N, C-alpha and C positions, 0 to 999 in steps of 0.2 A: 238187523238191530243188534246192538251190543251194549252191555252194561259193564262199566269199568269200576273197580273198587280200589280204594287207596287207604294207606296208613293202617290204623288199628281196625278198620273194617275187615281186614284179612283174617283177624282173629275169629270173626263170625262166619267166614266163608270157607273155613278149612284151608286157608291159604290161597284159594282161587282169586285171581286178580281180574277175571272177567267171566261173563255169563251171556249166553245167547238165548233170550226168551223165545218161546214158541208161539204163544197165542195172545199176547198182551196188546190191547188196543188203546189203553190209557195208562197213566202213571198208577192209578189205583189198582188196575188189573195187574200191572207189573209188580207192584209191592206184594200182592197176593201170591203171584207166581214165585217170586223170590222167597217168600215165607214158606211156601210148600217145598221148595227145593233145598233151602238152607236151614229151615227149622224156625220154630217160634222164638228162640233166643235172638236170632238175627232180625226177625221182623220187629220184635220188641225194641231192639236197639235202634233200628233205622226210623221207627216211628216215635221214639222218645223225644221229649222236649229238648231241644238244643243239642242233640247227639249227631245229627247228620243232615246234610242238605243235598239237593240234586240239581244237576245241570242237564238240560236237554239241548243238545247241539250247541253247547257253550253258553246257554242262557239259563238263569235260575228259573225253576218251574213256577216260582211266584209270579213271573212275567209271562208265562205261557198257558196258564190255566190251573196251576196247582195240581192236585191229585187227579183232576179231570183233564189234564193236558193230553191231547190225542197223540198217539205214537204211530210211527210208520216204519216200514222195514229198513229204511236207510238211516234211521236215527242212531245217535250215540248218546247214551245216558251215563253220566258220571255221578257216582255216589261218594260224597266226601264227608268225612267226620269234621265237626267243629274242633278247632285246636284251642286248648286252654293254655293260658299264660298266667304267670303269677308274679 
């Protein structure tokens, strides 16, 4: 399993563009593991309203079970920040 980070999320990961989780069996567990690894500021950002969304194998987690989406060793999770336009 691998998590990929894009754009301004790199500001919250210390520049890391990917992470390989160890024990996450759901998106909820993954977010907890990411928070432990990258810190509370990162977790606060990714859980903030309209800050970030996740794709699980190319599909929005809104279509796969949300935070309860099951994860498997071969999965790719992409964390993408929303882009603001003015």
